[in-house]
N, C-alpha and C positions, 0 to 999 in steps of 0.2 A: 907357571903352575902345571901339575900334571893334567893329563887328559880327562881324568875323573872330575878334577875341579873345573875344568871347562864346561862340562855339563851341568854344573851345579849354579843354581842363582845365588849370588852372594847377598846375604841379609844386609839391609842398610836401614838405620833408624834415623829419620830426618826430623830435626826439631826447627819448625819454621814458625814465622810470625812477624808482625810489624815492629818497627823500631821501638825501643824501650819497653818491650813486652817481657824481657826476662829470658830470652833464648839462651844466651851464653850461661847463666847461672844453672838453668835446667839441665842443658846439655852436659855441663861439667859434673853435676850430680849424679846424672845417670851414667856418665862414662866411669867415674869412681866406683859406682855401684855394679857395673856389669863389665868392668875391665876392658874399657874401650878407648878408642882414640877419636879425635873430632877433626873433621875436614871443614874449612870455612866455605861458605858459599856467600860471600859478601864481595862485591865488585870493587870496592874501595879500600878494604881492610888488606888486600893483597899489596898496598903499597907501602914503602918505607917511611917512616917518620911521620905519617898522617895518623897519629895514635889517639889523640883527644877527640878531632872532628868525627873520626869513623867509629868511635867507641870501641876500639881494640879491646880485647881482653887484657887485663892488668897483668904485671910480673907473677903476681901471687896466683892468679887464675890459669896462667900459662903453665905455672909449676904444679898445679893440681892435677891437670890431665893434659896430655900430649896433643898439640894442635899442629895441623897442617895447612898450608897456602895462607899464611899470614905474614905480611910484612917482608916479602921476598922479592919485590919488583921495585926499581925506581920510579919515581913519578913521571919521569921523562919518557918512560917506555910504554907503549901501547900494549893492550892486551885484549883478546876477543873471547867470546863465549866458546868457540872452538878449541883455543888454547886451554881454557879452563877445564873443559871436558876431558881433553887428553891428560892434563896433569891430574885432575882429580880421580880419573879412572885409575890411573897408575897408583895413587894413594889408596884407593880402595882395595886394589888387588893385594897390595903389600901389607895392609893392615890385616885382611882376612888371611893372609897366607901365615902370618904370624900368631894367628889364633886369638886376635883380639876383635872385640865388637866394633863395627864400623858405625860411627855418628856423623851426620852431615848438620851443620847448624849455620843458619844465616838468613838474610831477608831479600837477596837478589833472586827474584822469581825465574828469570831466565837461566840462571846457572843451575838452580835447582831442578827445573823442569828438563833441561837438556841432558843433565847428567843421568838422572833417574830413569829418563825414557830410552837412553841409549842414542841420542839423537846424532844423525850424520850431518856433516856440513860440507855439502859440495859447493862449488862455486855458483853464487847467486847470478840470475841473469841479469846482466847491467851492461851498460856502455858507457866509455868514458865520457861521452856526451852528456848522457843522462846524470852521471854523478857530478860532472862540473856544473850542471845546470841547478841541481838541488842544492849543492853547496854555494853557489852565488846567490840563490834565493834566501838561503839562511843569513849570508852576509849582508843582504841588503834589507831584509825584513825582520829578521831576529828570531828568537827561539819560540816566543808564543805563535807568530805566524806559522813557524815549521811544524809545531805541534797540532794546531789546526788543519793543516795540510795532511798531516797522519790521521787526525780524527776522521777527515773526510774520507781517506783511503780505507781506513780500518778503524773504526771506533774501538773494537775491543783490544787492539794492540796499543793503542793511544792510552787507554786506562790502565793496561799492565805495565808499561814500559816506565823506567826510570827517566822522566822528562828532563831531569838536570844533566843526563849523560847524552850531551848532543851528538856524540858520534853514534851512539845506538839509536838515536831517533832518525838521524840522517840515513843510516843503513836500513832502518825499517820502511822509511818513505821509498828508498831506493827498491827494495824487494817488491813491496806492494805495487808500486808503479810499474816496475820493469816485468813482473810475473802476471800482473793483472789478478792477483789472488790475494786475500787476507792474509797477514802474516801468520795466522795460527794454521791455515790451511796448508800453506807454503812449507811450515815446519812439519806439519803432520805427515806431509808426503815424503819426509826425510827421518821419520821415526820408524825404526824396525818393529815388525809386528809383535815382538815379544822383548821386554826390557832384559838385560842381563842381570838385573837385581830384584830380589824379593824386598819390597819396601814397606816400611811403616812410617807413615807421615803423622807426626804429632804437630798439631796446628795451635798456637797460642792465640786465643781470642778475648773478646770483652763483651760482657752482656751489656755494659754501658760505656759508649765509646769516650764519654766524658773522663772516664777514669784512666783510659789510655793517654787521652791528652794531658791530664794533670801529671803523669808519669813522665811526659815528654817535655813539658815545661820544667819539672824540677831536675830531669837530666840535663837540660841546656843550662840551667844555673849552676849545677855541678860542673860541667865542662868549662863554663867560663872562669870558675873558681880555681879550676886545675890548670889554667893558663892557656886557654883555646885562642884567645887574641894574639898571644905571642907566638903560637904555633903557626897561626894563619899568616901573620907578618914575614915570617921566615920563607913561606912558600910564596907569598906575593912579591917578595924581594928577589926570588930565584930568577935565573935566566929564562927558564921555561917552566912556567906555572900552569900549563893548559890543564893538567890532572887536577890540580888544587881549584882551580876556577870551576870546575864542573861539580865538585863536592859539596853536598850540603854540609854547612859548617864553615865553609870558608867563603863562598861565593856571596852569602849574604851579608859578609863582614866587609867586602870590598868597597862598597859606598863609603863606609866609616872611615878606612884608610885613605880614601880619596877626598875626605873632608866634606862629603855631601850630608851625612845623617850624623846623628849623635850615637854615642856608645848604646845607651838604652834603646833607641831605635833599631839599632843593628840586632840587639838580642831579640826585641820584639819580632823582627822579620824572621830571624832563624826559627824561633819558636813556631811561627805561622808556616814557614816553609817546610819544617819537619812534621807538622801536623797534616799538612797537605800529603807529604810523601807516605805517612803511615796510612793515610785514606786510600792512597793508591795500592799500597802493599795489601790492605784487607779486602779491596775489591778483587785482586788477584787470588787470595787466598780463599775467600769465600765461594770462588767458582770451582774450588778443588771438590772431588768426591772421594769416597772410600778414605777418609782420615779420621783420626781421633782428634776431636776439638777439645782443649783444654781452656776453660773459662779462669783467666787470672784473677777476676775480680768475684768469682762465685764458688770456688771449690780449692780444695788441696791439690795443686796441679802435680806435685812431686809424687804424692801417693798414688794418684791415678795414674800417672806415667809410668811408674814402676811396676805396677800390676799389669797394664798393658803390654809394657816391654817383656815381662816374663811370659805372656801368653804367648807374644810373637815369636820368642825364642823357642817355644815349644812348638812352634807351627801352627798354633790355634789361629783362628779367624773370629771376627765379630768383635768390634771394639766399642 
């Protein structure tokens, strides 16, 4: 980009919200309306093949608007927030350079915050001994005990983080205990004073949380009908299924494949786990300030979003 562009804050419209709230549909509608392209900020949709469980956009949806950072990585490969920020930043610059509107869409809070704030990722203070000790603790005591350890070190981080992503929980515990700082403060120390982006955050929310839970239950039923169990079985039979084992939509079905529970029980567990995940997402989203909240169960969110985006593109504030 030219020096002139280097001094300009790139406008980014972020469509954020809990699972099953309709983020994808809204982002696509806005991208079509404003000649835009969509960058995913979902930590599981990056993986190949995990289509049903992660609610990836369908082939039809992908054809309606160009998407980036979806299904590009093998499930055997690891991926970090630092790598996401690097790749997503490149996508933002490319989309903007081509004169398109940049949209960000997804529910992984760490990815969205890290990208939009311009967060830097220096090496975290740690030692091999501490990392090994935390890993051993997890292996001996399980995920629930590890999450309680994080809650003790940093309750806010425990509420924000995806507790199904064990690698991320391990890293959070490591950073908090090594630095002696809450994760939010440690991250804040690595956020530049000024973001490279001018951002509009459209946050999907619900006046009545039960309406969201009803949508989640219906989505799970649709996923089962679409072949979720067959998709999960493929990944559990793979030589390396660590990623699948972390993903909501797969891990809740593992006891069924092991013959420990019935299919109906597995489905019920999946619905419950997804509702809990949505609750954690809402906790993260409701701490956000300077956002435009769109109540899915109380207003025409597309009409309001279009009006707000038009003001944003004109450089106006106050939404």
